C-alpha positions, -999 to +999 in steps of 0.1 A: -626-139-665-627-184-657-617-202-679-649-220-689-655-184-698-623-173-716-631-212-736-669-207-743-660-164-761-638-182-789-656-199-820-639-231-822-631-243-859-655-270-871-635-302-866-635-316-896-609-288-911-584-285-880-587-332-893-566-311-926-542-294-908-534-334-903-540-346-939-569-367-921-601-367-939-632-374-930-645-409-940-615-414-912-633-395-881-663-403-863-681-369-863-692-365-819-708-337-833-693-303-843-657-305-825-646-339-818-639-370-832-620-401-828-598-404-857-599-447-876-571-473-865-566-468-902-550-435-907-516-452-883-521-483-902-515-462-938-490-439-923-471-468-902-437-466-930-435-429-927-408-412-907-414-405-873-420-362-861-401-353-829-418-360-794-407-334-763-424-349-733-432-324-706-429-335-675-425-316-639-398-309-604-422-321-577-451-306-575-471-294-549-512-296-541-525-282-568-496-293-598-475-269-617-490-265-650-477-290-671-512-287-691-514-260-700-476-256-704-482-286-732-509-268-743-486-228-746-457-246-762-480-265-791-497-234-799-467-217-792-449-246-825-483-237-850-474-197-841-435-208-855-455-219-888-445-255-879-472-288-884-474-296-844-503-316-822-510-322-790-509-358-772-528-353-742-549-377-712-579-374-708-592-360-673-612-381-649-643-368-627-627-380-599-611-347-598-628-322-616-656-329-591-627-334-564-598-307-552-577-304-585-608-293-613-608-299-651-576-311-667-581-291-700-553-264-692-563-229-687-564-190-690-558-188-727-540-224-733-571-242-731-581-277-753-620-267-756-647-283-756-632-276-725-668-285-710-673-316-728-638-330-727-638-324-687-670-344-685-680-373-703-665-366-739-666-391-760-677-416-733-643-432-730-637-434-695-672-453-694-664-477-715-633-485-694-654-489-667-682-504-677-653-537-699-644-533-654-673-540-638-689-565-662-655-588-652-667-583-615-700-590-627-690-624-648-668-635-612-697-637-589-719-653-617-697-680-614-692-683-581-731-683-575-734-711-605-710-728-586-678-721-588-662-747-615-632-725-609-632-727-574-618-692-568-612-692-534-600-655-535-609-632-555-588-594-563-607-580-586-625-546-579-655-531-590-646-497-603-665-459-604-653-431-619-659-405-590-643-394-556-661-417-531-639-427-497-674-447-490-665-469-518-630-478-507-639-508-485-674-527-492-689-561-480-710-578-516-729-608-514-751-599-487-787-611-508-782-650-489-790-664-520-780-693-527-740-700-535-737-662-524-710-663-503-702-626-485-673-610-486-649-578-482-643-557-508-642-525-529-644-501-555-612-483-577-620-448-594-619-461-628-585-445-640-572-469-613-585-502-638-561-518-641-587-520-676-574-480-683-542-488-679-543-518-702-560-497-730-532-471-735-506-498-735-523-527-763-510-516-795-536-524-812-572-545-807-558-582-809-526-570-782-562-560-759-584-590-763-548-607-756-541-587-719-580-583-709-575-624-713-548-625-690-557-603-664-556-618-630-589-617-611-577-647-577-563-676-563-582-705-566-582-730-530-546-740-545-532-708-544-525-709-584-539-679-605-570-676-622-576-651-651-602-630-667-598-660-702-602-687-681-647-670-677-642-665-720-649-627-703-624-609-727-642-603-759-676-590-739-648-565-728-627-561-755-666-555-779-673-527-751-639-512-753-639-511-795-651-477-798-628-468-769-595-477-781-596-455-810-581-417-802-603-384-795-595-355-816-604-318-804-586-286-808-565-258-789-589-225-782-556-212-804-566-244-827-533-266-829-549-307-833-548-321-802-550-359-802-561-370-763-573-405-753-566-425-717-557-415-684-538-438-662-540-428-629-504-419-627-496-437-593-508-473-594-499-472-634-481-451-660-498-415-661-498-414-690-521-412-730-522-447-750-497-459-771-525-459-798-527-418-798-492-412-791-477-431-820-508-418-845-495-384-836-459-390-845-475-400-877-494-370-891-470-345-875-438-328-874-442-314-840-458-338-807-463-320-776-467-348-749-474-351-710-465-371-682-487-375-643-468-357-616-431-350-612-406-363-634-394-392-610-431-403-612-443-396-646-413-395-664-401-425-652-424-445-661-432-430-694-395-434-701-390-473-687-429-484-694-439-467-720-421-456-743-403-492-737-438-513-745-440-489-777-408-484-788-406-448-789-374-422-776-382-383-765-366-361-787-361-335-761-378-330-731-394-294-710-395-301-673-419-271-657-409-257-626-427-229-602-413-202-582-441-214-555-429-252-562-390-242-557-400-221-525-422-256-517-395-278-508-370-249-502-390-250-465-407-227-471-441-226-455-470-237-475-493-199-467-459-176-473-451-193-510-466-161-523-442-133-511-409-128-525-382-155-509-348-154-531-336-176-500-365-205-502-356-203-545-320-213-536-327-243-514-360-255-536-332-261-564-314-293-555-354-307-566-352-291-596-317-300-604-321-335-592-346-342-619-327-323-649-303-338-639-317-371-634-333-363-676-303-360-690-275-377-670-292-403-666-318-412-692-296-395-720-321-369-733-321-334-743-339-308-715-353-271-714-364-256-681-400-245-689-405-213-656-449-218-659-452-179-643-471-170-620-491-134-614-467-137-576-438-145-593-413-109-590-391-102-615-359-100-591-368-140-583-373-149-617-330-130-631-324-148-598-333-182-616-324-174-651-291-166-637-283-189-614-299-217-643-279-203-665-244-207-641-251-246-645-256-249-680-296-253-683-315-234-704-348-217-688-375-200-703-404-181-690-439-197-703-465-170-700-494-192-720-520-187-694-520-151-701-506-150-733-519-181-754-490-198-776-473-161-775-467-166-739-441-196-752-425-186-784-394-188-767-391-222-752-403-234-782-377-218-799-350-233-774-367-266-771-366-263-813-323-251-811-316-275-782-333-309-805-313-295-832-283-298-813-279-322-792-294-360-807-319-383-778-293-407-763-321-424-743-313-452-724-335-470-694-328-471-658-325-509-659-337-541-681-362-560-681-343-588-675-332-585-640-347-591-610-378-575-598-363-564-561-326-550-590-350-536-607-365-519-580-337-507-562-324-489-595-354-470-598-352-459-564-319-456-553-313-437-591-340-414-600-355-408-562-321-410-543-329-431-521-298-448-499-319-485-506-347-503-502-367-520-468-394-551-479-416-558-463-426-595-454-455-599-473-435-575-501-406-600-499-434-630-497-453-621-535-420-608-553-407-642-542-449-656-558-438-637-591-407-654-600-430-685-597-458-675-618-423-664-641-435-628-647-405-617-634-398-598-661-427-575-662-412-533-664-417-524-625-444-493-616-436-476-582-463-458-563-450-429-540-460-398-526-459-375-558-445-342-525-413-354-520-385-372-536-387-400-513-413-419-500-423-395-471-450-365-483-432-345-453-402-347-460-403-320-491-367-310-492-363-348-491-333-346-472-308-375-453-301-405-463-336-425-470-346-459-477-383-466-500-403-489-475-424-511-501-453-522-479-473-541-510-468-556-547-490-560-568-486-581-602-511-565-634-505-596-657-527-578-686-513-545-677-479-557-678-465-545-648-457-552-614-464-522-594-446-514-563-463-500-530-440-474-512-464-454-488-501-450-482-517-452-516-552-444-522-570-462-559-603-446-543-598-410-538-621-387-515-632-353-520-619-325-498-640-303-474-655-278-501-657-303-534-646-282-566-681-301-575-703-272-554-691-248-576-707-267-606-741-254-621-760-252-652-781-217-663-809-203-673-790-212-713-783-250-705-746-237-705-725-256-680-705-235-652-683-233-629-660-261-641-621-247-639 
């Protein structure tokens, strides 16, 4: 059965009953039909003084192109905790329409471990990403309207882009302002995908509506003729943008197929931004449950690093344990096995690929001071010999590993993993620490992440990047965290160096200041903020049958 058929065959619980599991009453819900709701901000305010539950961060080794199943494992662990009679909740990101119709498909899990209603979550959900798109494009419209009516701010270089939540490579570079109307000046421009918009990052990092409005006003939109920064607040845009985002700011409540509550909210890019769900959703989850399972994007070098050094720093949070997801195929992939052969048994490939797992494990356990359990997300192609070899090899290194079979067995397939995480949290204290301090200069922060987390020998900067760093320091923003954008397929910044062999440097070619999100993006390699569709996009398989049921989302 397809994922969508499994989901449709499962009878869901009324969302009001799911909310009761978290002691949230109907008066604190804004219902979006029977199975979706937004949670009122009053719930968190009323529980602010309550001690937090325990937080389990799910991350992964360096992935293959289709990912290693972090969301599937996250759902399986939460369902397993519920089966163990623990008060558990998921805190996940919202899917973007780009991947849904692109190569990866949906982001609601798979098989017996899914969040539901999966069609709604993968498509329009409660309209949050549409609200972000509207707020982003309202600011664009106000910028060009200001220029049309005389350009009192003397804007010379506009850096703010429009966005749309689809993969559309044709929009990466466009020429706008071709109407020949008075005061309308043509310029080269472009679109980002909506989840790469700074508005999305801001929504996910803001602590409340007041903070949201302040951050929106602080968005850098461009520079005037004296090369001085111009912000969104100079156009008085932040109030209207906040109005568009007011409802989107409230977290969304849904459920797994096994009726575990799931709070799904926000979804910034894991490269150009920090790649995890909203602070407001995570903080709420920690107040309404004893165990919170949350996820960071891509491998631990990207997603977990940003989760820990950006999100946890801003929110004053720390994980109690980490589930490090690995797959046999990814170990082979990073062990030099050709892509077309990674489903064939190959102990030698696993042995060589283990260096990638060890690197991520040591970063999380030794550098960040977090208790870690490896979660092997089992595929049907995995052999008992391969699994036993991996478990025994890791055990000799003192690394705990459990097999997760959530896709095939649901929460029951992650019981051992859930028990191992509980035991790990009871036996080991989280001694969480950051890789860098924000009062260090920008280059020091970039170099610490590059050397400590990526294992690089050093960092090389382009002339343009060095000039931008100098400008940022003069503007007084050098105390922001850094958000390094690089390939997810290698610890290095070379996507073809899968084994991250030899001495390598990280090459920073561009620096982008995000004054609203309050971080500095350092771009290493070719990072696209507007992806394209593959030759055969997933959209070709999506349809609606005669009953009005959506088909083909996976």
